[in-house]
C-alpha positions as a Markdown table, in Angstrom:
| # | Residue | x | y | z |
|---|---|---|---|---|
| 1 | Met | 0.1 | 0.0 | 0.0 |
| 2 | Lys | 2.8 | 2.2 | 0.9 |
| 3 | Asn | 4.6 | 1.5 | -2.5 |
| 4 | Gly | 1.4 | 2.5 | -4.2 |
| 5 | Asn | 0.9 | 5.7 | -2.5 |
| 6 | Lys | 4.6 | 6.5 | -3.2 |
| 7 | Lys | 4.0 | 5.6 | -6.7 |
| 8 | Thr | 0.9 | 7.8 | -7.1 |
| 9 | Gln | 2.7 | 10.7 | -5.3 |
| 10 | Phe | 5.8 | 10.2 | -7.9 |
| 11 | Tyr | 3.2 | 10.7 | -10.7 |
| 12 | Ser | 1.4 | 13.8 | -9.3 |
| 13 | Val | 4.9 | 15.6 | -8.4 |
| 14 | Ser | 6.0 | 14.6 | -12.3 |
| 15 | Ile | 3.0 | 16.3 | -13.9 |
| 16 | Lys | 3.5 | 19.1 | -11.7 |
| 17 | Val | 7.1 | 19.6 | -12.8 |
| 18 | Val | 6.1 | 19.1 | -16.5 |
| 19 | Ile | 3.3 | 21.8 | -16.3 |
| 20 | Phe | 5.9 | 23.9 | -14.3 |
| 21 | Ile | 8.7 | 23.6 | -17.1 |
| 22 | Leu | 5.7 | 24.5 | -19.9 |
| 23 | Leu | 4.7 | 27.4 | -17.9 |
| 24 | Ala | 8.4 | 28.7 | -17.6 |
| 25 | Phe | 8.9 | 28.2 | -21.3 |
| 26 | Ala | 5.9 | 30.1 | -22.2 |
| 27 | Leu | 6.7 | 32.9 | -19.8 |
| 28 | Tyr | 10.4 | 33.1 | -21.0 |
| 29 | Lys | 9.4 | 33.4 | -24.5 |
| 30 | Gln | 6.8 | 36.1 | -23.8 |
| 31 | Leu | 8.3 | 38.1 | -21.0 |
| 32 | Ile | 12.2 | 37.8 | -20.5 |
| 33 | Asp | 13.1 | 37.1 | -24.4 |
| 34 | Asn | 11.2 | 40.4 | -25.3 |
| 35 | Asn | 12.7 | 43.8 | -25.8 |
| 36 | Gln | 9.2 | 45.5 | -26.0 |
| 37 | Leu | 8.3 | 44.5 | -22.4 |
| 38 | Arg | 11.4 | 46.4 | -21.2 |
| 39 | Asp | 10.1 | 49.4 | -22.7 |
| 40 | Val | 6.5 | 49.0 | -21.3 |
| 41 | Ser | 7.9 | 48.2 | -18.1 |
| 42 | Ala | 10.3 | 51.6 | -18.1 |
| 43 | Gln | 7.2 | 53.4 | -19.0 |
| 44 | Leu | 5.1 | 51.8 | -16.4 |
| 45 | Lys | 7.5 | 53.1 | -13.8 |
| 46 | Leu | 7.4 | 56.7 | -15.2 |
| 47 | Gln | 3.9 | 56.6 | -15.0 |
| 48 | Val | 3.8 | 55.4 | -11.3 |
| 49 | Gln | 6.3 | 58.4 | -10.6 |
| 50 | Asn | 3.6 | 60.7 | -12.2 |
| 51 | Asn | 0.9 | 59.5 | -10.1 |
| 52 | Gly | -0.3 | 57.1 | -12.7 |
| 53 | Ile | -0.4 | 54.2 | -9.9 |
| 54 | Thr | -4.0 | 54.8 | -9.1 |
| 55 | Leu | -5.1 | 53.8 | -12.5 |
| 56 | Ile | -2.7 | 50.7 | -12.2 |
| 57 | Ile | -4.2 | 49.7 | -9.1 |
| 58 | Ile | -7.8 | 50.0 | -10.5 |
| 59 | Ser | -6.9 | 47.9 | -13.3 |
| 60 | Phe | -5.3 | 45.4 | -10.6 |
| 61 | Ile | -8.6 | 45.3 | -9.0 |
| 62 | Leu | -10.7 | 44.8 | -11.9 |
| 63 | Met | -8.8 | 41.8 | -13.0 |
| 64 | Phe | -10.0 | 40.0 | -9.9 |
| 65 | Phe | -13.3 | 41.2 | -10.7 |
| 66 | Asn | -13.0 | 39.9 | -14.1 |
| 67 | Trp | -12.1 | 36.4 | -13.3 |
| 68 | Gly | -14.4 | 36.3 | -10.2 |
| 69 | Leu | -17.2 | 36.9 | -12.7 |
| 70 | Glu | -16.0 | 34.2 | -14.8 |
| 71 | Ala | -15.9 | 32.0 | -11.5 |
| 72 | Leu | -19.1 | 32.8 | -10.8 |
| 73 | Lys | -20.5 | 32.1 | -14.3 |
| 74 | Trp | -18.7 | 28.5 | -14.0 |
| 75 | Lys | -20.2 | 28.0 | -10.8 |
| 76 | Phe | -23.9 | 28.7 | -11.7 |
| 77 | Leu | -23.1 | 26.3 | -14.9 |
| 78 | Met | -21.7 | 23.7 | -12.8 |
| 79 | Asp | -24.4 | 23.9 | -10.4 |
| 80 | Lys | -26.6 | 22.2 | -12.7 |
| 81 | Leu | -24.5 | 19.1 | -12.6 |
| 82 | Thr | -23.1 | 19.2 | -8.8 |
| 83 | Pro | -23.0 | 22.2 | -6.3 |
| 84 | Val | -19.7 | 23.8 | -6.8 |
| 85 | Pro | -18.7 | 26.4 | -3.7 |
| 86 | Phe | -17.3 | 29.9 | -5.2 |
| 87 | Ile | -14.1 | 29.5 | -3.7 |
| 88 | Arg | -13.6 | 26.1 | -5.5 |
| 89 | Ala | -14.8 | 27.7 | -8.8 |
| 90 | Phe | -12.2 | 30.4 | -8.7 |
| 91 | Lys | -9.6 | 27.8 | -8.0 |
| 92 | Ala | -10.8 | 26.0 | -11.1 |
| 93 | Val | -10.7 | 28.8 | -13.5 |
| 94 | Trp | -7.3 | 29.9 | -12.4 |
| 95 | Thr | -5.8 | 26.5 | -12.9 |
| 96 | Gly | -7.6 | 26.4 | -16.5 |
| 97 | Ile | -5.4 | 29.7 | -17.2 |
| 98 | Thr | -2.4 | 28.0 | -16.3 |
| 99 | Leu | -3.0 | 25.1 | -18.2 |
| 100 | Gly | -4.4 | 26.9 | -21.2 |
| 101 | Leu | -1.2 | 29.2 | -21.6 |
| 102 | Phe | 0.7 | 26.8 | -23.4 |
| 103 | Thr | -2.0 | 25.0 | -25.2 |
| 104 | Pro | -3.7 | 25.8 | -28.5 |
| 105 | Asn | -6.6 | 28.3 | -28.5 |
| 106 | Arg | -6.3 | 27.9 | -24.6 |
| 107 | Ile | -7.9 | 24.4 | -24.8 |
| 108 | Gly | -6.0 | 23.4 | -21.6 |
| 109 | Glu | -8.5 | 25.9 | -19.7 |
| 110 | Tyr | -11.0 | 23.1 | -19.8 |
| 111 | Gly | -8.8 | 20.6 | -18.5 |
| 112 | Gly | -8.0 | 22.7 | -15.6 |
| 113 | Arg | -11.3 | 23.4 | -14.5 |
| 114 | Ile | -12.7 | 20.0 | -14.6 |
| 115 | Leu | -10.2 | 18.5 | -12.0 |
| 116 | Tyr | -12.3 | 20.5 | -9.4 |
| 117 | Leu | -15.3 | 18.1 | -10.2 |
| 118 | Pro | -16.0 | 14.6 | -9.5 |
| 119 | Lys | -14.9 | 12.1 | -12.1 |
| 120 | Lys | -18.3 | 11.2 | -13.1 |
| 121 | Phe | -19.2 | 15.0 | -14.1 |
| 122 | Arg | -16.1 | 16.0 | -16.0 |
| 123 | Ile | -17.2 | 15.2 | -19.4 |
| 124 | Lys | -20.2 | 16.9 | -18.9 |
| 125 | Gly | -18.4 | 19.7 | -17.0 |
| 126 | Ile | -16.6 | 20.2 | -20.1 |
| 127 | Ile | -20.2 | 20.9 | -22.2 |
| 128 | Gly | -21.2 | 23.1 | -19.7 |
| 129 | Ser | -17.9 | 24.9 | -19.8 |
| 130 | Leu | -18.2 | 25.2 | -23.6 |
| 131 | Ile | -21.6 | 26.9 | -22.9 |
| 132 | Gly | -20.1 | 29.5 | -20.7 |
| 133 | Ser | -17.3 | 30.0 | -23.4 |
| 134 | Tyr | -19.9 | 30.4 | -25.9 |
| 135 | Ser | -21.9 | 32.9 | -23.9 |
| 136 | Gln | -18.6 | 34.9 | -23.7 |
| 137 | Ile | -18.1 | 34.9 | -27.7 |
| 138 | Leu | -21.4 | 36.0 | -28.1 |
| 139 | Ala | -21.1 | 38.8 | -26.0 |
| 140 | Thr | -17.8 | 39.7 | -27.8 |
| 141 | Leu | -19.4 | 39.4 | -31.1 |
| 142 | Phe | -22.3 | 41.6 | -30.1 |
| 143 | Met | -20.6 | 44.3 | -28.7 |
| 144 | Gly | -17.8 | 43.9 | -31.4 |
| 145 | Ile | -20.3 | 43.9 | -34.3 |
| 146 | Ile | -22.0 | 47.3 | -33.1 |
| 147 | Ala | -18.3 | 48.5 | -32.8 |
| 148 | Met | -17.7 | 47.6 | -36.1 |
| 149 | Ile | -20.6 | 49.2 | -37.7 |
| 150 | Ile | -19.6 | 52.3 | -36.0 |
| 151 | Phe | -16.0 | 52.2 | -37.1 |
| 152 | Met | -17.0 | 51.6 | -40.8 |
| 153 | His | -19.3 | 54.3 | -40.5 |
| 154 | Glu | -16.8 | 56.7 | -39.4 |
| 155 | Lys | -13.5 | 55.6 | -40.5 |
| 156 | Gln | -14.0 | 53.7 | -43.7 |
| 157 | Asn | -15.0 | 55.0 | -47.2 |
| 158 | Phe | -17.3 | 52.3 | -48.0 |
| 159 | Glu | -20.0 | 52.9 | -50.8 |
| 160 | Ser | -23.5 | 53.2 | -49.1 |
| 161 | Phe | -24.4 | 49.9 | -50.6 |
| 162 | Ile | -21.6 | 48.0 | -49.4 |
| 163 | Phe | -22.0 | 49.2 | -46.1 |
| 164 | Ile | -25.6 | 48.2 | -46.0 |
| 165 | Ile | -24.8 | 44.8 | -46.9 |
| 166 | Ile | -22.2 | 44.2 | -44.7 |
| 167 | Thr | -24.4 | 45.5 | -41.6 |
| 168 | Val | -27.4 | 43.4 | -42.8 |
| 169 | Leu | -25.0 | 40.4 | -42.8 |
| 170 | Ser | -23.6 | 41.0 | -39.7 |
| 171 | Val | -26.6 | 41.4 | -38.0 |
| 172 | Met | -28.3 | 38.4 | -39.5 |
| 173 | Leu | -25.1 | 36.4 | -38.2 |
| 174 | Met | -25.7 | 37.6 | -34.8 |
| 175 | Ile | -29.4 | 36.7 | -34.9 |
| 176 | Val | -28.4 | 33.1 | -36.0 |
| 177 | Leu | -25.9 | 32.9 | -33.3 |
| 178 | Thr | -28.2 | 34.4 | -30.6 |
| 179 | Leu | -30.8 | 31.7 | -31.7 |
| 180 | Ala | -28.5 | 29.1 | -31.9 |
| 181 | Tyr | -27.3 | 29.7 | -28.2 |
| 182 | Tyr | -30.6 | 29.7 | -26.8 |
| 183 | Asn | -31.9 | 26.7 | -28.6 |
| 184 | Leu | -28.5 | 24.5 | -28.0 |
| 185 | Asp | -30.5 | 21.4 | -27.4 |
| 186 | Val | -32.2 | 21.8 | -30.9 |
| 187 | Val | -28.6 | 22.2 | -32.5 |
| 188 | Ile | -27.4 | 19.2 | -30.7 |
| 189 | Asn | -30.3 | 16.9 | -31.8 |
| 190 | Leu | -29.7 | 17.8 | -35.4 |
| 191 | Phe | -25.8 | 16.8 | -34.9 |
| 192 | Ile | -26.6 | 13.5 | -33.0 |
| 193 | Lys | -28.6 | 12.6 | -36.3 |
| 194 | Ile | -24.8 | 12.0 | -37.8 |
| 195 | Lys | -23.7 | 8.5 | -36.8 |
| 196 | Met | -20.3 | 9.9 | -35.4 |
| 197 | Phe | -21.7 | 12.0 | -33.3 |
| 198 | Arg | -24.2 | 9.6 | -31.5 |
| 199 | Arg | -21.6 | 8.1 | -29.2 |
| 200 | Ile | -21.6 | 11.4 | -27.0 |
| 201 | Gln | -25.1 | 11.9 | -26.8 |
| 202 | Pro | -25.6 | 10.8 | -23.2 |
| 203 | Tyr | -22.9 | 13.5 | -22.6 |
| 204 | Leu | -24.8 | 16.1 | -24.4 |
| 205 | Asp | -28.1 | 15.4 | -22.5 |
| 206 | Val | -26.8 | 17.8 | -19.9 |
| 207 | Leu | -28.0 | 20.6 | -22.5 |
| 208 | Tyr | -31.4 | 19.8 | -21.0 |
| 209 | Ala | -30.8 | 21.1 | -17.5 |
| 210 | Tyr | -30.2 | 24.8 | -18.9 |
| 211 | His | -33.1 | 26.9 | -19.6 |
| 212 | Thr | -33.8 | 30.3 | -21.3 |
| 213 | Ser | -33.3 | 32.2 | -18.0 |
| 214 | Ala | -30.0 | 30.4 | -17.3 |
| 215 | Tyr | -28.6 | 31.3 | -20.7 |
| 216 | Thr | -29.5 | 34.8 | -20.3 |
| 217 | Lys | -28.0 | 35.0 | -16.9 |
| 218 | Tyr | -24.8 | 33.5 | -18.6 |
| 219 | Phe | -24.9 | 36.0 | -21.3 |
| 220 | Leu | -25.4 | 39.2 | -19.0 |
| 221 | Leu | -22.4 | 38.1 | -16.9 |
| 222 | Ser | -20.4 | 37.8 | -20.0 |
| 223 | Leu | -21.4 | 41.2 | -20.8 |
| 224 | Thr | -20.3 | 42.2 | -17.4 |
| 225 | Arg | -17.1 | 41.0 | -18.1 |
| 226 | Tyr | -16.8 | 42.6 | -21.7 |
| 227 | Ala | -17.6 | 45.8 | -19.7 |
| 228 | Val | -14.9 | 45.3 | -17.5 |
| 229 | Tyr | -12.4 | 44.1 | -19.8 |
| 230 | Thr | -13.1 | 47.4 | -22.1 |
| 231 | Ala | -12.5 | 49.6 | -18.9 |
| 232 | Gln | -9.3 | 48.2 | -18.1 |
| 233 | Tyr | -8.1 | 48.8 | -21.8 |
| 234 | Leu | -9.2 | 52.2 | -21.9 |
| 235 | Ile | -7.3 | 52.9 | -18.5 |
| 236 | Phe | -4.1 | 51.5 | -20.0 |
| 237 | Leu | -4.7 | 53.7 | -23.2 |
| 238 | Arg | -5.2 | 56.6 | -20.9 |
| 239 | Leu | -2.2 | 55.7 | -18.7 |
| 240 | Phe | 0.3 | 55.6 | -21.9 |
| 241 | Gly | -1.2 | 59.2 | -23.2 |
| 242 | Val | -4.2 | 58.1 | -25.3 |
| 243 | Ser | -7.1 | 60.3 | -24.5 |
| 244 | Leu | -10.4 | 58.9 | -26.5 |
| 245 | His | -13.9 | 59.9 | -25.9 |
| 246 | Val | -16.3 | 57.4 | -24.7 |
| 247 | Val | -17.6 | 56.5 | -27.6 |
| 248 | Glu | -14.4 | 56.5 | -29.7 |
| 249 | Gly | -13.2 | 54.4 | -26.9 |
| 250 | Val | -15.5 | 51.6 | -26.7 |
| 251 | Thr | -15.7 | 51.7 | -30.3 |
| 252 | Val | -12.1 | 51.0 | -30.9 |
| 253 | Val | -11.6 | 48.3 | -28.0 |
| 254 | Gly | -14.7 | 46.9 | -29.5 |
| 255 | Val | -13.1 | 46.4 | -32.8 |
| 256 | Ile | -9.8 | 45.0 | -31.4 |
| 257 | Phe | -11.5 | 42.5 | -29.2 |
| 258 | Leu | -13.5 | 41.4 | -32.4 |
| 259 | Ala | -10.7 | 40.6 | -34.4 |
| 260 | Gln | -8.9 | 39.1 | -31.5 |
| 261 | Thr | -11.9 | 36.7 | -31.0 |
| 262 | Ile | -11.9 | 36.1 | -34.8 |
| 263 | Phe | -8.0 | 35.3 | -35.4 |
| 264 | Pro | -7.3 | 32.3 | -32.7 |
| 265 | Ser | -3.7 | 31.6 | -32.0 |
| 266 | Phe | -1.4 | 30.0 | -29.4 |
| 267 | Ala | -1.7 | 31.8 | -26.0 |
| 268 | Val | 1.9 | 32.2 | -25.9 |
| 269 | Ala | 1.9 | 33.9 | -29.4 |
| 270 | Glu | -1.1 | 36.3 | -28.3 |
| 271 | Leu | 1.1 | 39.0 | -27.7 |
| 272 | Leu | 2.6 | 39.9 | -30.9 |
| 273 | Ala | -1.1 | 39.2 | -32.3 |
| 274 | Arg | -2.7 | 41.2 | -30.1 |
| 275 | Gly | -0.1 | 44.2 | -30.5 |
| 276 | Asn | -0.6 | 44.3 | -34.0 |
| 277 | Ile | -4.3 | 44.2 | -34.2 |
| 278 | Ala | -4.2 | 47.1 | -31.5 |
| 279 | Val | -1.9 | 49.3 | -33.4 |
| 280 | Tyr | -3.8 | 48.9 | -36.9 |
| 281 | Phe | -7.0 | 49.9 | -35.3 |
| 282 | Leu | -6.0 | 52.4 | -33.1 |
| 283 | Asn | -4.0 | 54.2 | -35.5 |
| 284 | Tyr | -7.3 | 55.4 | -37.2 |
| 285 | Tyr | -8.1 | 57.3 | -33.9 |
| 286 | Asp | -4.3 | 58.2 | -32.5 |
| 287 | Asp | -0.9 | 57.4 | -34.3 |
| 288 | Asn | 0.7 | 56.3 | -30.7 |
| 289 | Asp | 1.6 | 52.9 | -31.6 |
| 290 | Phe | 3.7 | 52.4 | -28.5 |
| 291 | Ala | 0.6 | 53.0 | -26.4 |
| 292 | Ala | -1.5 | 50.5 | -28.5 |
| 293 | Ile | 1.3 | 47.8 | -28.0 |
| 294 | Ala | 2.0 | 48.8 | -24.1 |
| 295 | Ser | -1.7 | 48.7 | -23.4 |
| 296 | Ser | -2.3 | 45.3 | -25.1 |
| 297 | Thr | 1.1 | 43.9 | -23.5 |
| 298 | Cys | -0.4 | 45.2 | -19.7 |
| 299 | Met | -3.7 | 43.7 | -20.7 |
| 300 | Trp | -2.2 | 40.1 | -21.6 |
| 301 | Ile | 0.2 | 40.3 | -18.3 |
| 302 | Leu | -2.5 | 41.2 | -15.9 |
| 303 | Asn | -5.3 | 39.1 | -17.5 |
| 304 | Leu | -3.3 | 36.4 | -18.4 |
| 305 | Ile | -0.1 | 35.8 | -17.0 |
| 306 | Ile | -0.4 | 36.9 | -13.5 |
| 307 | Pro | -3.3 | 34.6 | -13.2 |
| 308 | Ala | -1.5 | 31.7 | -14.6 |
| 309 | Val | 1.3 | 32.0 | -12.5 |
| 310 | Leu | -1.1 | 32.4 | -9.4 |
| 311 | Gly | -3.0 | 29.6 | -10.8 |
| 312 | Tyr | 0.1 | 27.3 | -10.5 |
| 313 | Ile | -0.3 | 27.6 | -6.8 |
| 314 | Phe | -3.4 | 25.7 | -6.8 |
| 315 | Ile | -1.9 | 23.3 | -9.1 |
| 316 | Leu | 1.0 | 22.8 | -6.3 |
| 317 | Arg | -1.7 | 22.2 | -3.9 |
| 318 | Tyr | -3.9 | 19.7 | -5.9 |
| 319 | Asn | -3.4 | 16.0 | -5.7 |
| 320 | Phe | -3.9 | 14.5 | -9.4 |
| 321 | Phe | -4.5 | 11.0 | -8.2 |
| 322 | Lys | -5.6 | 10.7 | -4.4 |
| 323 | Asn | -9.2 | 12.0 | -4.2 |
| 324 | Lys | -11.6 | 11.2 | -7.0 |
| 325 | Asn | -14.2 | 13.6 | -6.0 |
| 326 | Gln | -11.5 | 16.8 | -5.5 |
């Protein structure tokens, strides 16, 4: 029995070591081996000296609020399967951030979260988590499409006919995605008719546990997260010398978020992609390229890197083999 315990303990430690190596590699590639980050760091120090510390503290508080909302949403989703305390949901979300940092499209987030569910609910937990992700994407697309329409009207020289076509198609797409969101059980029933999807039907039955009011609650939480994220971005833009009117700020940030959502990437490669996207769209309002890159960098570090590092603390405390219901 003692040998068995030592064996499982060895495997658990080995997994944690592998995760640490992958996390360290991701951090090195983006933080240590990055000349731009040194410039951003120097500018941040200057802003702190110039009383910009208040804005930085507010952004830091909003980071906890942002992921607290995500933990609350995930808790509500999982409560349909098994009761999940908020603290456990918070640990699950941050563990997921850690594992998602070095996986394509942050798919590791789902694996990290379900570690905190009993084994019999883990596959269904992934399905529930996907609903939460869908609600967040829907919120981003909803606000992003509105921002895109405003952006095209004000900053692009499209002919009226082309502008109308793009607007109508965008609105139609939003309607279709919203209808699909509120009728996921119907959509799944269509897929189940395909033979290759029938095997997972028992796990998809969890969709029947969610009703319209629940979907609305998840969507509103996602919109609130979007608002928090937007506020953070505008704070950093202001911190680095870009002053925009509220409508302009919400518009450009909305278009940036929309583009970032449409173009998936490895989490470790997001810094470059996010910076380039931000520079492109912000140039229509302000030619401060450094502010665009610096704001994207700070958002990336604050909302992804710091939670990923802190999330590893939860991984260190997690036993991968001992408690099946952990």
